[in-house]
C-alpha positions as CSV (number, residue, x, y, z in Angstrom):
1,M,0.0,0.0,0.0
2,K,1.3,3.5,-0.9
3,F,0.1,6.8,0.5
4,S,1.5,10.3,0.8
5,E,2.9,11.7,4.0
6,Q,0.5,14.7,3.5
7,W,-2.5,12.4,3.5
8,L,-1.3,10.5,6.6
9,R,-0.8,13.8,8.5
10,T,-4.5,14.7,7.9
11,W,-5.3,11.8,10.3
12,V,-2.3,11.8,12.7
13,N,0.2,14.6,12.8
14,P,2.7,14.4,15.7
15,D,5.2,17.3,15.8
16,V,8.1,15.2,14.4
17,S,10.0,15.1,11.2
18,G,9.2,12.7,8.3
19,D,12.1,10.4,9.3
20,D,11.0,10.3,12.9
21,L,7.5,9.5,11.8
22,V,8.7,6.5,9.8
23,A,10.6,5.3,12.9
24,R,7.6,5.6,15.1
25,L,5.4,3.6,12.7
26,S,8.1,0.9,12.6
27,M,8.2,0.8,16.4
28,T,4.4,0.1,16.4
29,G,4.9,-3.0,14.2
30,L,3.9,-1.3,10.9
31,E,6.8,-2.1,8.6
32,V,7.6,0.8,6.3
33,D,9.1,-0.9,3.2
34,S,10.4,2.3,1.5
35,V,10.0,6.1,1.4
36,N,10.2,7.7,-2.0
37,P,10.3,11.4,-2.6
38,A,7.5,12.6,-5.0
39,A,9.9,15.2,-6.5
40,G,13.5,16.2,-6.2
41,E,14.9,18.5,-3.7
42,F,13.6,22.0,-4.3
43,S,16.6,23.8,-2.9
44,G,16.7,26.3,-5.8
45,V,13.1,27.3,-5.6
46,V,11.9,30.3,-3.6
47,V,8.3,30.2,-2.5
48,G,6.5,33.2,-1.2
49,E,3.1,34.6,-0.3
50,I,2.0,37.9,-1.8
51,L,1.1,40.2,1.1
52,S,-0.1,43.1,-1.1
53,A,-0.2,44.0,-4.8
54,E,-0.5,47.6,-5.7
55,Q,-0.6,49.3,-9.1
56,H,2.9,50.5,-10.0
57,P,2.9,54.4,-10.0
58,D,5.0,54.6,-13.2
59,A,3.9,51.6,-15.2
60,D,0.4,50.7,-16.3
61,K,1.1,47.0,-16.8
62,L,3.1,46.4,-13.6
63,K,2.3,45.8,-9.9
64,V,4.4,46.5,-6.8
65,C,4.1,43.3,-4.7
66,Q,5.2,42.8,-1.2
67,V,6.2,39.1,-0.9
68,A,6.9,37.1,2.2
69,T,9.5,34.3,1.9
70,A,11.5,32.2,4.3
71,E,14.3,34.8,4.0
72,G,12.0,37.7,4.9
73,E,9.8,40.2,3.2
74,T,10.9,41.6,-0.2
75,Q,9.5,43.8,-2.9
76,I,9.0,42.5,-6.4
77,I,7.9,44.3,-9.5
78,C,5.6,41.9,-11.3
79,G,3.9,42.0,-14.7
80,A,1.6,39.0,-14.2
81,P,-2.0,40.0,-14.5
82,N,-3.1,37.5,-11.9
83,A,-0.8,38.8,-9.1
84,R,-3.0,39.5,-6.1
85,E,-2.9,39.5,-2.3
86,G,-3.0,36.1,-0.6
87,I,-1.7,33.7,-3.3
88,T,1.4,31.6,-3.0
89,V,3.9,32.0,-5.8
90,V,7.1,30.5,-7.1
91,I,9.8,33.1,-7.5
92,A,12.1,32.3,-10.5
93,K,15.7,33.0,-10.2
94,P,17.6,35.0,-12.9
95,G,18.8,32.8,-15.7
96,D,15.9,30.3,-15.5
97,P,13.5,29.8,-18.4
98,V,10.0,31.2,-18.1
99,G,8.4,28.2,-19.8
100,L,8.9,25.6,-22.5
101,D,5.9,26.3,-24.7
102,P,7.4,27.9,-27.9
103,A,4.1,29.5,-28.7
104,N,4.2,31.6,-25.5
105,V,7.8,32.6,-24.7
106,T,10.1,35.3,-25.9
107,D,13.0,35.2,-23.5
108,L,16.3,33.8,-24.6
109,E,16.6,31.4,-21.7
110,S,13.4,29.6,-22.7
111,L,14.2,29.7,-26.4
112,Q,17.6,28.1,-25.9
113,I,15.9,25.0,-24.6
114,C,12.8,25.1,-27.0
115,R,15.1,25.2,-30.0
116,N,16.4,21.8,-29.1
117,I,13.1,20.2,-28.2
118,F,11.0,21.5,-31.1
119,D,11.5,21.6,-34.8
120,T,10.1,24.1,-37.3
121,L,8.9,23.5,-40.8
122,V,12.2,25.0,-42.1
123,Q,15.1,26.1,-40.0
124,Y,18.2,28.3,-40.1
125,D,21.5,26.8,-41.0
126,P,23.3,26.3,-37.6
127,D,25.9,29.0,-38.4
128,S,23.9,31.5,-40.5
129,T,20.5,32.8,-41.4
130,E,20.3,30.7,-44.5
131,I,17.0,28.7,-44.7
132,V,17.4,24.9,-44.9
133,P,14.9,22.0,-44.6
134,G,13.4,21.1,-41.2
135,L,10.2,19.1,-40.7
136,A,9.5,20.0,-44.4
137,E,12.0,18.3,-46.6
138,S,11.0,20.5,-49.6
139,W,8.7,23.3,-50.5
140,E,7.4,25.4,-53.4
141,R,6.5,29.1,-53.3
142,T,4.5,30.8,-56.1
143,D,6.0,33.6,-58.0
144,D,3.6,36.2,-56.5
145,G,4.6,35.1,-53.0
146,L,1.0,34.5,-52.0
147,E,1.2,30.7,-51.5
148,V,3.7,28.2,-50.1
149,T,3.3,24.4,-50.1
150,F,5.4,22.2,-47.7
151,H,6.1,18.5,-48.2
152,L,6.6,17.0,-44.7
153,R,9.2,14.3,-44.0
154,K,7.8,10.8,-43.7
155,G,8.2,8.8,-40.5
156,V,8.8,11.7,-38.1
157,L,7.6,11.0,-34.6
158,F,6.8,13.2,-31.7
159,H,8.6,12.4,-28.4
160,D,5.3,10.7,-27.2
161,G,5.4,8.3,-30.2
162,T,2.6,9.9,-32.3
163,P,3.4,10.5,-35.9
164,L,3.7,14.0,-37.4
165,T,0.9,14.9,-39.8
166,P,-0.1,18.0,-41.7
167,S,-3.2,18.3,-39.5
168,D,-0.8,18.6,-36.5
169,V,1.0,21.5,-38.2
170,K,-2.3,23.2,-38.9
171,T,-3.4,22.7,-35.3
172,N,-0.3,24.4,-34.0
173,Y,-0.7,27.4,-36.3
174,Q,-4.3,27.8,-35.5
175,R,-3.4,27.8,-31.8
176,Q,-0.9,30.5,-32.3
177,G,-3.5,32.9,-33.8
178,D,-6.4,32.1,-31.6
179,P,-7.1,35.2,-29.4
180,E,-9.5,33.2,-27.2
181,H,-6.9,30.5,-26.4
182,P,-6.3,30.2,-22.7
183,L,-2.7,31.3,-23.3
184,R,-3.8,34.7,-24.4
185,S,-5.6,37.5,-22.6
186,A,-9.0,38.3,-24.0
187,G,-8.9,39.6,-27.5
188,D,-5.1,39.3,-27.8
189,T,-2.8,37.1,-29.9
190,F,0.8,36.1,-29.5
191,F,3.1,39.0,-30.3
192,Y,5.1,37.2,-32.9
193,W,2.0,35.8,-34.6
194,S,0.6,39.3,-35.0
195,D,3.7,40.8,-36.4
196,T,4.8,38.1,-38.8
197,W,1.5,36.8,-40.2
198,G,-1.4,38.4,-38.4
199,E,-4.4,38.7,-40.6
200,R,-2.4,38.0,-43.7
201,I,-3.0,34.2,-43.5
202,E,-6.0,33.5,-45.8
203,S,-6.1,29.7,-45.3
204,I,-4.1,26.7,-44.2
205,D,-5.1,23.6,-46.2
206,V,-4.1,19.9,-45.7
207,L,-3.6,18.5,-49.2
208,D,-2.7,14.9,-48.4
209,D,-1.0,12.8,-45.7
210,H,2.3,14.7,-46.1
211,T,1.5,18.1,-47.7
212,I,0.2,21.3,-46.3
213,R,-0.4,24.7,-48.1
214,F,-0.5,28.2,-46.7
215,R,-2.3,31.0,-48.6
216,F,-1.7,34.7,-47.8
217,T,-3.6,37.8,-48.7
218,E,-0.4,39.7,-49.6
219,P,3.2,38.8,-50.2
220,I,5.6,38.6,-47.2
221,A,9.2,38.8,-48.4
222,P,10.8,37.3,-45.2
223,L,8.2,34.5,-45.2
224,M,10.6,31.6,-44.9
225,Q,12.7,33.4,-42.2
226,N,9.5,33.8,-40.2
227,F,8.6,30.1,-40.6
228,A,12.1,29.2,-39.1
229,M,11.6,31.3,-36.0
230,P,11.7,29.0,-32.9
231,F,8.3,30.5,-31.7
232,F,6.7,28.4,-34.4
233,G,8.1,25.1,-33.2
234,I,5.5,22.2,-33.7
235,S,4.1,20.6,-30.5
236,S,2.4,17.3,-30.1
237,P,-1.4,17.9,-30.2
238,R,-1.9,14.9,-27.9
239,A,0.4,16.4,-25.3
240,L,-1.3,19.8,-25.7
241,K,-4.6,18.2,-25.0
242,A,-3.3,16.1,-22.1
243,H,-1.6,18.9,-20.2
244,G,-3.7,21.9,-21.1
245,S,-2.5,25.1,-19.4
246,D,0.3,23.1,-17.7
247,Y,1.9,22.2,-21.1
248,F,4.7,24.8,-20.6
249,R,6.1,22.4,-18.0
250,H,5.6,19.2,-20.2
251,P,6.9,20.1,-23.7
252,V,6.7,17.4,-26.4
253,G,8.2,18.1,-29.8
254,T,10.1,16.2,-32.5
255,G,13.5,17.7,-31.9
256,P,16.9,16.1,-31.2
257,Y,16.3,16.2,-27.4
258,K,13.4,15.2,-25.2
259,F,12.4,17.0,-22.0
260,E,13.2,14.9,-18.9
261,S,12.9,17.2,-15.8
262,W,12.9,20.7,-14.6
263,L,13.7,21.9,-11.1
264,P,13.1,25.7,-11.3
265,G,16.1,27.6,-10.0
266,E,18.2,24.4,-9.9
267,R,18.5,22.6,-13.2
268,L,16.7,21.5,-16.4
269,T,17.6,18.3,-18.1
270,L,17.1,17.1,-21.7
271,V,17.9,13.6,-23.0
272,A,18.8,12.5,-26.5
273,N,15.9,11.5,-28.7
274,D,16.9,8.1,-30.1
275,K,14.1,8.3,-32.8
276,A,15.1,11.8,-34.0
277,W,14.7,12.2,-37.8
278,Q,18.1,14.0,-37.7
279,G,19.7,11.0,-36.0
280,K,20.3,10.4,-32.3
281,P,22.6,13.1,-30.8
282,A,26.0,11.9,-29.7
283,V,25.6,13.5,-26.3
284,D,23.1,11.6,-24.3
285,R,22.1,14.2,-21.7
286,V,22.3,18.0,-21.5
287,T,21.6,19.8,-18.2
288,F,21.0,23.5,-18.1
289,L,22.1,25.3,-14.9
290,P,20.8,28.9,-14.1
291,I,23.9,30.7,-12.9
292,P,23.1,34.4,-12.9
293,D,26.6,35.7,-12.0
294,S,29.0,35.9,-14.9
295,T,32.1,35.4,-12.7
296,A,30.6,32.3,-11.2
297,R,29.9,30.9,-14.7
298,A,33.4,31.5,-15.8
299,L,34.8,29.9,-12.6
300,R,32.8,26.8,-13.0
301,L,33.8,26.5,-16.6
302,R,37.5,26.8,-15.7
303,K,37.0,24.0,-13.0
304,G,35.2,21.8,-15.5
305,S,31.9,21.5,-13.5
306,V,30.2,23.0,-16.5
307,H,31.1,22.5,-20.2
308,I,29.5,25.5,-21.9
309,A,29.1,29.0,-20.5
310,T,27.2,31.7,-22.3
311,A,26.7,35.5,-21.7
312,L,30.3,35.9,-20.4
313,S,31.3,39.4,-19.3
314,P,33.7,41.1,-21.8
315,Q,36.2,42.0,-19.1
316,G,36.6,38.3,-18.1
317,V,37.1,36.9,-21.6
318,E,40.8,37.7,-21.9
319,S,41.7,35.7,-18.7
320,L,39.6,32.8,-20.0
321,R,41.5,32.8,-23.3
322,A,44.7,31.9,-21.4
323,Q,43.1,28.9,-19.8
324,P,44.0,25.5,-21.4
325,S,40.7,24.1,-20.0
326,V,38.6,26.6,-21.9
327,R,38.0,27.3,-25.6
328,V,36.5,30.7,-26.3
329,V,34.2,31.1,-29.3
330,E,33.6,34.5,-30.6
331,Q,31.2,35.4,-33.5
332,P,29.1,38.3,-34.7
333,G,25.5,38.6,-33.4
334,L,22.3,40.1,-34.6
335,N,22.0,42.8,-32.0
336,T,22.2,46.6,-32.3
337,A,22.8,48.9,-29.4
338,F,21.7,52.5,-29.7
339,L,20.9,55.7,-27.9
340,A,17.2,56.2,-28.4
341,L,16.3,59.9,-28.9
342,N,12.6,60.6,-28.2
343,N,11.6,62.5,-31.3
344,R,8.4,63.8,-29.7
345,V,10.3,65.7,-27.1
346,E,10.5,69.4,-28.0
347,K,14.1,69.7,-26.9
348,L,15.1,67.1,-29.5
349,A,12.9,68.4,-32.3
350,D,15.8,70.4,-33.8
351,L,17.8,68.4,-36.3
352,R,20.9,70.3,-35.4
353,V,20.7,69.1,-31.8
354,R,20.3,65.4,-32.9
355,Q,23.3,65.8,-35.2
356,A,25.3,67.4,-32.4
357,I,24.6,64.4,-30.2
358,W,26.0,62.1,-33.0
359,H,29.1,64.2,-33.3
360,G,29.5,64.5,-29.5
361,V,29.8,60.8,-28.6
362,D,33.1,59.0,-29.2
363,R,31.6,55.6,-30.1
364,Q,35.1,54.1,-30.8
365,A,36.2,54.9,-27.3
366,L,33.0,53.4,-25.8
367,V,33.6,50.1,-27.7
368,R,37.3,50.0,-26.7
369,G,36.7,50.8,-23.0
370,L,33.3,49.3,-22.2
371,Y,33.0,46.4,-24.6
372,Y,36.6,45.5,-24.3
373,G,36.8,45.4,-28.1
374,L,34.1,42.8,-28.4
375,A,31.8,44.9,-30.5
376,D,31.8,46.8,-33.8
377,V,30.9,50.4,-34.1
378,T,27.9,51.0,-36.4
379,D,26.2,53.7,-38.3
380,T,23.1,51.7,-39.2
381,A,20.6,49.3,-37.7
382,L,21.9,46.3,-39.7
383,P,24.7,44.2,-38.2
384,T,27.7,43.4,-40.2
385,G,27.0,40.6,-42.7
386,I,23.3,41.3,-43.2
387,W,22.5,41.9,-46.8
388,G,21.4,45.4,-47.8
389,R,23.7,47.0,-45.2
390,L,24.9,50.5,-46.2
391,D,28.2,51.7,-44.7
392,Q,27.8,55.3,-43.6
393,S,31.0,56.7,-42.1
394,E,30.9,60.4,-43.0
395,R,29.5,61.4,-39.7
396,S,32.3,60.9,-37.2
397,Y,33.1,62.0,-33.6
398,D,33.7,65.7,-34.0
399,P,33.0,67.7,-30.8
400,E,34.0,71.0,-32.5
401,K,31.3,70.5,-35.2
402,G,28.9,69.4,-32.4
403,R,29.5,72.7,-30.5
404,S,29.0,74.7,-33.8
405,L,25.6,73.0,-34.4
406,M,24.5,73.6,-30.8
407,E,25.4,77.3,-31.0
408,E,23.3,77.5,-34.2
409,A,20.5,76.0,-32.2
410,G,20.8,78.6,-29.5
411,F,22.9,76.8,-26.8
412,S,26.2,77.6,-25.3
413,E,28.5,76.5,-22.5
414,G,26.8,78.9,-20.1
415,E,23.3,78.0,-21.3
416,P,23.5,74.2,-22.1
417,L,20.6,72.0,-23.2
418,R,19.4,69.8,-20.3
419,L,18.3,66.3,-21.1
420,R,17.5,63.1,-19.1
421,L,19.2,59.8,-20.0
422,W,17.6,56.6,-18.8
423,Y,19.6,53.4,-18.6
424,M,18.6,49.9,-17.7
425,A,19.7,48.8,-14.2
426,V,20.7,45.3,-15.4
427,P,23.3,44.4,-18.1
428,R,22.1,43.3,-21.5
429,S,24.0,41.5,-24.2
430,Y,24.1,44.7,-26.3
431,F,25.0,46.8,-23.2
432,P,27.3,44.8,-20.9
433,E,27.9,47.8,-18.7
434,P,24.9,50.2,-19.0
435,K,25.8,52.4,-16.0
436,A,29.4,53.0,-17.2
437,T,28.2,53.6,-20.7
438,A,25.6,56.2,-19.6
439,E,28.2,58.0,-17.4
440,A,30.7,58.1,-20.3
441,M,28.1,59.5,-22.7
442,A,27.1,62.2,-20.2
443,R,30.7,63.3,-19.9
444,M,31.2,63.4,-23.6
445,L,28.0,65.4,-24.3
446,E,29.1,68.1,-21.8
447,D,31.7,69.0,-24.4
448,V,28.9,69.9,-26.9
449,Y,26.8,72.0,-24.4
450,I,24.5,69.2,-23.3
451,Q,24.0,68.6,-19.6
452,V,22.7,65.1,-19.0
453,E,20.8,63.9,-15.9
454,L,21.3,60.1,-15.5
455,E,18.6,57.9,-14.1
456,P,18.8,54.1,-13.7
457,V,15.5,52.3,-14.2
458,D,14.5,48.8,-13.2
459,W,14.1,46.5,-16.2
460,G,10.4,46.0,-16.1
461,V,9.7,49.7,-15.5
462,Y,12.2,50.6,-18.1
463,L,10.4,48.5,-20.8
464,D,7.1,50.0,-19.9
465,R,8.0,53.7,-19.6
466,V,10.4,53.8,-22.5
467,G,7.9,52.0,-24.7
468,R,5.3,54.7,-23.8
469,G,7.8,57.5,-24.5
470,E,8.4,59.0,-21.1
471,H,12.1,59.4,-21.7
472,D,14.2,62.1,-23.4
473,M,17.0,59.7,-24.2
474,A,17.5,56.1,-23.3
475,L,20.0,53.3,-23.8
476,A,18.2,50.8,-26.0
477,G,18.9,47.8,-28.2
478,W,17.3,45.3,-30.6
479,I,18.2,41.7,-31.1
480,G,17.2,40.5,-34.6
481,D,14.9,37.5,-34.7
482,H,16.4,36.5,-38.0
483,G,18.7,38.0,-40.7
484,D,16.1,39.8,-42.8
485,P,16.4,43.7,-42.7
486,D,12.6,43.9,-42.2
487,N,13.0,42.7,-38.7
488,Y,15.1,45.7,-37.8
489,F,13.5,48.6,-39.8
490,S,9.9,47.8,-39.1
491,F,10.4,47.4,-35.3
492,I,12.8,50.2,-34.7
493,F,11.6,52.9,-37.2
494,G,8.1,51.9,-38.3
495,S,5.4,54.2,-37.0
496,A,3.0,51.2,-36.8
497,N,5.1,50.1,-33.8
498,I,4.6,53.3,-31.9
499,D,2.2,52.7,-29.0
500,D,2.3,55.3,-26.2
501,V,-0.5,53.6,-24.3
502,V,0.8,50.1,-23.7
503,G,4.3,50.5,-25.2
504,G,5.7,49.8,-28.6
505,T,9.1,48.8,-30.1
506,N,9.6,52.2,-31.9
507,V,11.1,53.8,-28.8
508,L,12.4,56.7,-31.0
509,F,8.8,57.8,-31.5
510,Y,10.0,58.5,-35.0
511,S,7.5,58.8,-37.9
512,N,8.3,59.5,-41.5
513,P,5.7,58.6,-44.2
514,D,8.5,57.9,-46.7
515,V,10.2,55.5,-44.3
516,D,6.9,53.8,-43.6
517,R,6.2,53.5,-47.3
518,L,9.6,51.9,-48.0
519,I,9.2,49.5,-45.1
520,S,5.9,48.3,-46.4
521,E,7.1,48.1,-50.0
522,A,10.2,46.2,-49.1
523,R,8.2,43.7,-46.9
524,K,6.0,42.9,-49.9
525,E,8.6,42.9,-52.6
526,V,9.6,39.5,-54.0
527,V,12.5,40.7,-56.2
528,Q,15.6,40.7,-54.1
529,E,17.4,43.5,-56.0
530,K,14.5,45.8,-55.4
531,R,14.5,45.0,-51.7
532,V,18.2,45.9,-51.5
533,E,17.5,49.2,-53.1
534,A,14.6,50.0,-50.8
535,Y,16.6,49.2,-47.6
536,Q,19.6,51.2,-48.8
537,E,17.3,54.2,-49.5
538,L,15.8,53.6,-46.0
539,Q,19.2,53.9,-44.4
540,E,19.9,57.1,-46.3
541,K,16.6,58.7,-45.2
542,I,17.2,57.6,-41.6
543,L,20.7,59.1,-41.6
544,E,19.3,62.3,-43.0
545,D,16.7,62.6,-40.3
546,T,19.0,61.4,-37.5
547,P,16.3,60.1,-35.2
548,W,18.8,58.1,-33.1
549,L,22.5,57.4,-32.4
550,P,23.5,53.9,-33.4
551,L,26.4,52.6,-31.3
552,A,27.6,49.1,-31.7
553,H,26.9,45.4,-32.6
554,A,28.2,43.3,-29.7
555,R,29.8,40.0,-30.5
556,Q,28.6,36.8,-29.0
557,V,31.2,35.1,-26.7
558,V,30.8,31.6,-25.4
559,G,33.3,29.5,-23.4
560,I,33.2,25.7,-24.0
561,H,35.2,22.6,-23.0
562,P,38.1,22.2,-25.5
563,R,37.1,18.5,-26.2
564,L,33.5,19.4,-27.3
565,E,33.0,19.4,-31.1
566,G,30.1,20.3,-33.2
567,F,29.2,23.3,-31.1
568,H,27.0,26.0,-32.7
569,I,25.6,29.2,-31.4
570,H,23.2,30.7,-33.9
571,P,23.6,34.5,-34.6
572,T,20.3,35.0,-32.8
573,G,22.1,33.8,-29.6
574,V,20.3,30.4,-29.4
575,L,22.5,27.3,-28.8
576,V,22.2,24.4,-31.3
577,L,23.0,21.2,-29.5
578,G,22.1,18.4,-31.9
579,D,25.6,18.1,-33.4
580,L,27.5,18.1,-30.1
581,K,30.0,15.3,-29.5
582,W,33.1,14.6,-27.5
583,E,36.4,14.6,-29.3
584,G,37.2,11.1,-30.6
585,R,33.7,9.7,-30.0
């Protein structure tokens, strides 16, 4: 007979530990054959009770929660709509995934894992943004770009043993776009669904046992890149039905690795899928450890207790290069760091002021001193290597020219322009040292008659307030979801992405009808040469308007065990683990 300790204590509950309770039962003649934990040790999990939840004074979508834990009372800024007084919550530690449902996550920690559990119809080459076959072994797209037909691989199995069918693919995409799905708030859809396809999918048709066709109301130039995004990984419909709202903790895909266990704050383990269509991975088991501190990650890598360490701090990379127990991999990323100028602020309405800011910041010095050389200075939104990129180097660091422009605008050393600069309180991949960067910029801008007031802002509040345009200037960044220029220009400069109520991605609050027109035309254009022309014209118009100050493209740096081969980190920052193997095996 088996029963839980919790059930037993509803009937008899002496003030003793579980071990003492077992001993007392044995002393009475009731032999306890075994005691098995229902779950692992939850040492990395922090559980708390919300004592109060008040509306954040500076952010519409956030609440200020007072939370009681075993370590005492603490304040947490929370964006969960169901946060309320009296409920018990699990507090995730930094570095932990949010969930494992690809249709409902946007954080890199979650996507790192989802990429290896789930497959998409097509996928990116492990080392580039080139589109290669995935669950679809081939496809055809009509010349007008309005229709694409995928031919699925035969014999592909989900991790739960069910075969992949075109109907399963259709179910997944319908789930993505359903505003009434339990994953969504009322009347809302998944952010990436809305931006990539939205209302432009006319129909999804199952043609036979291995063929599915998508029809669109208008051409979408980066269509195949969108299909390859990890958010559109295909889940098992049987698992979706079985687990319901709890599916994010029970993911089932077709990828090279299967989900085994997740102890929030402690570890998450994947095991090799021996029936993977790509072939069984050589590494049988991969365990993800959330280690928030970069120094701690580097130390454990040096000691050999971890074999791959991501998000390493630039200042610690040089010391790692000298370690024989570590191999440092460095490659360009798809990120762009920039100084966001709020073009709705009257003080920044004068083009001469915005140009003076450009001339007043020594971006080369920032990269050398704060990125430790692990970044490339840029004049445009597109990272190095992205097609359509237009090098623009005529506007350099020139404080004398900056002062001349400010004098023309009516400012001087005695009567400087006063602006606020917000920076995020936590490092980001594109800003490894945001505080030092903001301080350095402030000192530089003093030389062009701009007095800067610095203000650090908590990450959640920062996203909300900057998105709604409450800043003068702010350190900002964008990480491309894929290598198509549309993903940069539409999000950063498109007026459709201005939302000063709930917050949008155009934190420049920049609007130019010609820019909007070019973005729309380039997104629909199916002739590559015409798209290149449109994006280069876009870059020229943006340079002319100077709505921002582009700074740098930070490189991705990862430390790995020297005997690990087949390691890939995609330009998006996502680890690709299916080809991993130990040297000589």
